[in-house]
C-alpha positions in Angstrom: 129.8 36.7 210.0 132.9 38.9 210.0 134.8 40.3 213.1 132.9 43.7 213.0 129.6 41.9 213.1 130.8 39.6 215.9 131.8 42.7 218.0 128.3 44.1 217.5 126.8 40.8 218.7 129.0 41.1 221.8 127.8 44.6 222.4 124.2 43.4 222.4 125.1 41.0 225.3 125.3 37.8 223.2 128.2 35.4 222.7 130.2 34.5 219.6 132.8 31.9 218.6 134.9 31.0 215.5 133.7 27.9 213.5 137.3 26.8 213.3 138.0 26.7 217.1 138.6 23.1 218.1 137.8 23.5 221.8 134.4 22.4 222.8 132.3 25.0 224.5 134.8 27.9 223.8 133.2 31.3 223.2 133.6 35.0 223.6 131.5 37.3 225.7 131.7 41.0 226.9 132.3 41.7 230.5 130.9 45.1 231.4 133.1 47.2 233.6 132.1 49.6 236.3 133.2 47.7 239.3 136.4 48.2 241.3 139.5 46.1 241.7 142.4 47.2 243.9 140.9 50.7 244.1 140.7 51.1 240.3 137.5 51.2 238.2 137.2 48.3 235.7 136.5 48.9 232.0 134.6 46.7 229.6 136.6 43.8 228.1 136.1 40.7 225.9 136.6 37.4 227.7 136.9 33.8 226.5 135.2 30.9 228.1 137.8 28.2 227.9 137.6 24.4 227.6 138.5 24.2 231.2 135.4 26.2 232.1 137.3 29.2 233.2 137.0 32.8 231.9 140.1 34.7 230.8 140.7 38.1 229.1 141.0 37.7 225.3 142.9 39.5 222.6 142.2 39.0 218.9 144.9 37.8 216.5 145.2 39.1 213.0 143.7 35.8 211.8 140.6 36.4 214.1 140.2 39.9 212.9 140.2 38.9 209.2 138.1 35.7 209.7 134.6 35.4 208.2 133.6 32.3 210.2 132.3 34.0 213.4 129.1 32.4 214.7 126.4 33.5 217.1 126.3 31.3 220.2 122.9 30.6 221.8 
């Protein structure tokens, strides 16, 4: 699927990954905001689950945006 389709999957609460990613178990998910941190309300953001089993905020590269190898993760 393309990047736009991958974003729609994230908005539905599911996870996606690129077929070309070489890290085992890496995927993207959507963290819904609404909580508070340091007195500020959080907003939605896309996160990556890393090989080290941590979650970090994620930003798309131009390659990611133009890719057609996005996959649905169960």
